N, CA, C and O of each residue as an XYZ file, in Angstrom:
428
protein
N     -22.065     35.979     14.054
C     -22.893     37.019     13.234
C     -21.124     37.544     13.659
O     -20.373     37.139     14.546
N     -20.905     38.758     12.418
C     -20.145     39.199     12.710
C     -20.638     41.345     14.275
O     -21.485     42.237     14.219
N     -19.563     41.053     15.170
C     -20.192     42.015     16.700
C     -18.701     43.562     16.293
O     -17.547     43.485     16.714
N     -18.938     44.076     15.919
C     -18.299     44.601     15.488
C     -17.204     45.961     16.365
O     -16.185     46.508     15.944
N     -18.042     46.175     17.850
C     -17.648     46.127     19.087
C     -16.545     45.843     19.448
O     -15.577     46.455     19.900
N     -16.870     44.490     19.116
C     -16.015     43.519     19.925
C     -14.444     43.333     19.104
O     -13.469     42.822     19.654
N     -14.449     43.673     18.200
C     -14.410     43.526     17.207
C     -13.419     44.802     17.733
O     -12.308     44.438     18.119
N     -13.608     45.781     17.770
C     -13.287     46.791     18.041
C     -11.946     46.840     18.966
O     -10.789     47.257     19.019
N     -12.910     46.140     19.628
C     -11.566     46.608     21.532
C     -10.312     45.449     21.453
O      -9.194     45.468     21.968
N     -11.106     44.245     20.422
C      -9.557     42.849     19.830
C      -8.401     43.874     19.023
O      -7.173     43.786     19.019
N      -9.372     44.944     18.299
C      -7.685     45.620     17.828
C      -7.399     46.843     18.249
O      -6.971     47.678     17.452
N      -7.636     47.195     19.852
C      -7.446     48.309     20.031
C      -6.001     47.713     20.986
O      -4.811     48.007     20.881
N      -6.914     46.518     22.166
C      -5.438     45.371     22.351
C      -4.564     45.671     21.879
O      -3.706     46.365     22.425
N      -4.466     44.925     19.864
C      -3.588     44.623     20.045
C      -3.000     45.606     18.873
O      -1.990     45.191     18.305
N      -3.406     46.565     18.557
C      -2.653     48.489     18.201
C      -1.816     48.584     19.749
O      -0.586     48.529     19.737
N      -2.748     48.766     21.393
C      -2.017     48.586     22.559
C      -0.861     48.063     22.369
O      -0.033     48.955     22.555
N      -0.169     46.736     21.997
C       1.446     46.347     21.993
C       1.667     45.724     21.792
O       2.126     44.696     22.288
N       1.120     46.561     19.831
C       1.515     46.998     18.635
C       3.245     48.623     20.017
O       4.412     48.626     20.407
N       1.612     49.768     20.043
C       2.694     50.313     20.892
C       3.897     50.357     21.948
O       4.821     51.159     21.818
N       3.822     49.442     23.000
C       4.699     48.543     23.650
C       5.506     48.509     23.358
O       6.425     48.935     24.058
N       5.729     47.966     22.095
C       6.765     46.772     21.884
C       8.138     47.604     20.383
O       9.144     47.140     19.846
N       7.136     49.420     20.208
C       7.561     50.526     19.172
C       7.715     49.282     17.757
O       8.504     48.694     17.017
N       6.366     49.469     18.103
C       6.220     48.360     16.264
C       4.372     49.816     15.830
O       3.544     50.447     16.487
N       4.752     49.557     14.263
C       3.556     50.582     14.184
C       1.470     49.863     14.264
O       0.705     48.906     14.377
N       1.598     50.907     14.139
C       0.038     50.430     14.945
C      -0.545     50.112     13.907
O       0.110     50.250     12.874
N      -2.420     49.409     13.756
C      -2.779     48.761     12.118
C      -3.870     49.455     12.603
O      -4.386     49.677     13.698
N      -4.156     49.867     10.839
C      -4.590     50.510     10.897
C      -6.408     49.796     11.083
O      -6.836     48.816     10.475
N      -7.527     51.036     12.547
C      -8.926     50.386     12.962
C      -9.551     49.823     11.127
O     -10.243     48.814     10.992
N      -9.174     50.602     10.068
C     -10.537     49.964      9.185
C     -10.159     48.937      8.667
O     -10.780     47.973      8.220
N      -8.397     49.322      8.785
C      -7.811     47.779      7.450
C      -8.439     46.093      8.203
O      -8.595     45.075      7.529
N      -8.742     46.219      9.911
C      -8.363     44.947     10.741
C      -9.419     44.727     10.720
O      -9.808     43.615     11.077
N     -10.377     45.785     10.256
C     -11.531     45.749     10.471
C     -12.641     44.091      9.415
O     -13.266     43.050      9.615
N     -12.168     45.001      8.373
C     -12.464     44.339      7.288
C     -11.659     43.183      7.213
O     -12.175     42.233      6.623
N     -10.593     43.038      7.637
C     -10.238     41.314      7.311
C     -10.535     40.961      8.403
O      -9.510     40.297      8.557
N     -11.141     40.800      9.464
C     -12.282     39.706     10.690
C     -13.169     39.774     10.177
O     -13.636     38.637     10.114
N     -14.257     40.980      9.349
C     -15.150     40.933      9.161
C     -15.215     39.745      7.862
O     -16.070     38.860      7.897
N     -14.237     39.841      6.757
C     -14.458     39.193      5.928
C     -13.878     37.583      6.386
O     -14.430     36.653      5.798
N     -13.105     37.331      7.113
C     -12.648     36.384      8.005
C     -13.886     35.187      8.373
O     -13.876     33.964      8.238
N     -15.175     36.354      9.017
C     -15.834     35.853      9.511
C     -16.231     35.304      8.752
O     -16.029     34.092      8.690
N     -17.060     36.047      7.730
C     -17.647     35.524      6.646
C     -17.694     34.796      5.452
O     -18.581     34.494      4.653
N     -15.755     34.477      5.617
C     -15.865     33.020      5.427
C     -16.551     32.232      5.705
O     -17.475     31.563      5.242
N     -15.781     32.419      6.893
C     -16.036     31.043      8.477
C     -17.842     30.370      8.247
O     -18.153     29.210      8.519
N     -18.567     31.161      7.836
C     -20.077     31.224      7.451
C     -20.696     30.484      6.580
O     -21.639     29.694      6.544
N     -19.567     31.152      5.571
C     -20.088     30.226      3.809
C     -19.461     29.221      4.423
O     -20.172     28.459      5.077
N     -17.989     28.967      4.371
C     -17.426     27.317      5.134
C     -18.635     26.423      5.506
O     -19.193     25.609      4.770
N     -18.912     26.714      6.717
C     -19.700     25.554      7.519
C     -20.786     25.489      7.130
O     -21.516     24.791      7.834
N     -21.659     26.352      5.465
C     -22.529     26.228      5.121
C     -22.620     24.985      4.360
O     -23.217     23.916      4.489
N     -21.354     25.806      3.041
C     -21.182     25.023      2.691
C     -20.957     23.385      2.612
O     -21.077     22.677      1.612
N     -20.440     22.814      4.533
C     -20.133     21.619      4.437
C     -20.926     21.184      5.017
O     -21.046     19.961      4.948
N     -22.091     22.141      6.084
C     -23.585     21.076      6.019
C     -24.643     21.079      5.440
O     -25.276     20.023      5.438
N     -25.100     22.043      4.876
C     -26.031     22.229      3.745
C     -26.273     20.662      2.996
O     -25.432     19.848      2.614
N     -27.871     20.608      2.957
C     -28.414     19.589      2.272
C     -28.478     19.649      0.638
O     -28.093     18.864     -0.228
N     -28.962     20.589      0.605
C     -28.246     21.608     -0.596
C     -27.610     21.006     -1.456
O     -27.976     20.702     -2.591
N     -26.130     20.711     -0.683
C     -25.223     20.494     -2.027
C     -24.404     19.300     -2.713
O     -23.284     19.242     -3.220
N     -25.424     18.381     -2.518
C     -25.831     16.794     -2.853
C     -26.594     16.985     -4.097
O     -26.713     16.254     -5.081
N     -27.174     18.363     -3.764
C     -28.434     18.337     -5.145
C     -27.710     19.201     -6.456
O     -27.517     18.754     -7.587
N     -27.281     20.946     -5.810
C     -26.566     20.957     -7.350
C     -25.685     20.206     -7.199
O     -26.057     19.396     -8.048
N     -24.217     19.512     -6.558
C     -23.245     18.371     -7.700
C     -24.037     17.749     -7.999
O     -23.464     17.177     -8.926
N     -25.055     17.313     -7.977
C     -26.071     16.972     -9.109
C     -26.314     16.954     -9.729
O     -26.414     15.819    -10.195
N     -26.829     18.312    -10.779
C     -26.888     18.901    -10.904
C     -26.555     19.237    -11.806
O     -27.024     19.216    -12.944
N     -25.009     19.872    -11.051
C     -23.630     19.704    -12.684
C     -22.985     18.696    -13.348
O     -22.380     18.390    -14.375
N     -23.397     18.316    -12.274
C     -22.534     16.876    -12.916
C     -23.562     16.382    -14.316
O     -23.002     16.422    -15.412
N     -24.647     16.047    -14.285
C     -25.637     15.814    -15.292
C     -25.880     17.101    -16.180
O     -26.535     16.727    -17.153
N     -25.762     17.738    -16.216
C     -25.399     19.376    -17.057
C     -24.162     19.065    -17.507
O     -24.107     18.884    -18.724
N     -22.762     18.900    -16.668
C     -21.170     18.126    -17.736
C     -21.406     17.666    -18.052
O     -22.022     18.049    -19.047
N     -21.365     15.949    -17.806
C     -22.490     15.166    -19.007
C     -22.683     15.153    -19.831
O     -22.078     14.318    -20.504
N     -23.594     15.967    -20.467
C     -24.965     16.502    -21.399
C     -23.696     17.183    -22.332
O     -23.585     16.749    -23.479
N     -22.522     18.472    -21.767
C     -22.102     18.610    -22.064
C     -21.037     18.181    -23.180
O     -20.862     18.627    -24.314
N     -20.295     17.023    -22.373
C     -19.482     16.097    -22.485
C     -19.965     14.974    -23.871
O     -19.321     14.492    -24.802
N     -21.345     14.877    -23.463
C     -21.967     13.897    -24.127
C     -20.956     12.368    -23.757
O     -20.603     11.360    -24.369
N     -20.756     13.073    -22.104
C     -20.473     11.102    -21.442
C     -21.203     11.097    -19.845
O     -21.246     11.721    -18.784
N     -21.622     10.135    -20.415
C     -22.792      9.770    -19.527
C     -22.109      8.924    -18.049
O     -22.660      8.855    -16.950
N     -20.928      8.413    -18.394
C     -20.099      8.043    -17.052
C     -19.058      8.561    -16.418
O     -18.322      8.052    -15.572
N     -19.056     10.167    -17.148
C     -17.601     10.515    -15.921
C     -17.949     11.440    -15.215
O     -18.827     12.205    -14.817
N     -16.915     11.085    -15.204
C     -17.181     11.744    -13.488
C     -15.564     13.030    -12.801
O     -14.448     12.991    -13.318
N     -15.861     13.780    -11.876
C     -15.161     14.553    -11.772
C     -13.603     13.742    -10.927
O     -13.623     13.645     -9.699
N     -12.829     13.417    -11.423
C     -11.033     13.495    -11.057
C     -10.604     14.593    -11.462
O     -10.943     15.483    -12.242
N      -9.232     14.190    -10.309
C      -8.260     14.765    -10.665
C      -8.130     15.934    -10.962
O      -9.089     16.326    -11.627
N      -6.776     17.294    -10.629
C      -6.823     18.405    -10.266
C      -7.256     19.477    -11.889
O      -8.323     20.021    -12.174
N      -6.225     19.451    -12.496
C      -6.623     19.544    -13.630
C      -7.442     19.297    -15.154
O      -8.333     19.964    -15.680
N      -6.656     17.897    -15.668
C      -7.333     17.106    -16.631
C      -8.333     16.633    -15.955
O      -9.484     17.027    -16.143
N      -8.052     15.838    -15.192
C     -10.272     15.732    -14.285
C     -11.013     16.218    -14.342
O     -12.135     15.719    -14.426
N     -10.703     17.803    -14.323
C     -11.937     18.262    -14.273
C     -12.295     18.440    -13.282
O     -13.187     19.284    -13.353
N     -12.047     17.972    -11.782
C     -12.347     17.809    -10.533
C     -12.495     19.214    -10.092
O     -13.295     19.439     -9.184
N     -12.089     19.805    -10.411
C     -11.435     21.140     -9.575
C     -11.999     22.457     -9.808
O     -12.153     23.421     -9.058
N     -12.288     22.247    -11.125
C     -13.090     23.150    -12.317
C     -14.971     22.747    -11.267
O     -15.728     23.629    -10.860
N     -15.186     21.310    -11.127
C     -16.021     21.189    -10.750
C     -16.711     21.708     -9.890
O     -17.858     22.145     -9.795
N     -15.102     21.501     -8.751
C     -15.591     22.151     -7.385
C     -14.944     23.837     -6.979
O     -14.516     24.428     -5.988
N     -15.133     24.042     -8.065
C     -14.888     25.461     -7.703
C     -16.710     25.936     -8.640
O     -17.437     26.817     -8.183
N     -17.019     25.233     -9.742
C     -18.622     25.997     -9.894
C     -20.132     25.606     -8.674
O     -21.299     25.973     -8.539
N     -19.007     24.503     -7.900
C     -20.168     24.302     -7.694
C     -20.167     25.156     -5.650
O     -20.900     25.138     -4.662
N     -18.465     25.928     -6.192
C     -18.362     26.684     -5.049
C     -19.250     28.095     -4.606
O     -19.629     28.642     -3.571
N     -19.340     28.361     -6.458
C     -19.751     28.900     -6.986
C     -21.179     29.912     -6.559
O     -21.439     31.036     -6.128
N     -21.994     28.398     -7.101
C     -23.862     28.297     -7.142
C     -24.270     28.679     -5.674
O     -24.968     29.612     -5.276
N     -23.406     27.341     -4.759
C     -23.205     27.737     -3.135
C     -23.389     28.799     -2.613
O     -24.103     29.108     -1.659
N     -22.287     29.774     -3.675
C     -22.788     30.584     -2.751
C     -23.334     31.605     -3.279
O     -23.455     32.592     -2.554
N     -23.855     31.684     -4.775
C     -25.264     33.026     -4.756
C     -26.285     31.761     -3.704
O     -26.736     32.246     -2.666
N     -26.546     30.571     -3.912
C     -27.648     30.451     -3.172
C     -27.184     30.892     -1.531
O     -28.247     30.952     -0.913
N     -25.974     31.237     -0.541
C     -25.661     31.451      1.035
C     -26.165     33.102      0.871
O     -27.126     33.560      1.488
N     -25.309     33.895     -0.095
C     -25.640     35.427     -0.511
C     -26.617     35.769     -0.497
O     -26.994     36.773      0.107
N     -27.847     34.446     -1.683
C     -29.331     35.040     -1.165
C     -30.583     34.085      0.499
O     -31.727     34.162      0.946
N     -29.869     33.666      0.640
C     -30.823     33.881      1.360
C     -29.922     34.305      3.187
O     -30.329     34.039      4.318
N     -28.426     35.145      2.667
C     -28.506     35.814      3.723
C     -28.735     37.093      3.816
O     -28.848     37.673      4.897
N     -28.871     37.949      2.075
C     -29.856     39.154      2.218
C     -30.673     38.845      2.446
O     -30.963     39.805      3.159
N     -31.863     37.971      2.528
C     -33.629     37.478      2.593
C     -33.751     37.729      4.230
O     -34.680     38.345      4.754
N     -32.819     37.231      4.815
C     -32.891     37.255      6.530
C     -32.337     38.370      6.890
O     -32.633     38.466      8.081
N     -31.767     39.197      6.622
C     -31.698     40.553      6.968
C     -32.787     41.857      7.107
O     -32.379     42.968      7.449
């Protein structure tokens, strides 16, 4: 969980160092947003890598793509022409929706 007071202290320490070396200081709002976004991305990656729902989502997406392509043996391989990248993006998108909904309901 993101702790704003801890983040502010770290930014203030960095700004103090930057001031001592005659470098421009960092914007508090900009740095807080970057730290918050990095924390949320790390939480999502952990959820994506450990969630048992991922296998179910991938299985449903795979079945849908196979029906649409009318190729019952199709597998997502390759980066562009094999469809592996697009399949991964779709999986991340669905898992992201699940993660956001869980996050909203937990607050």
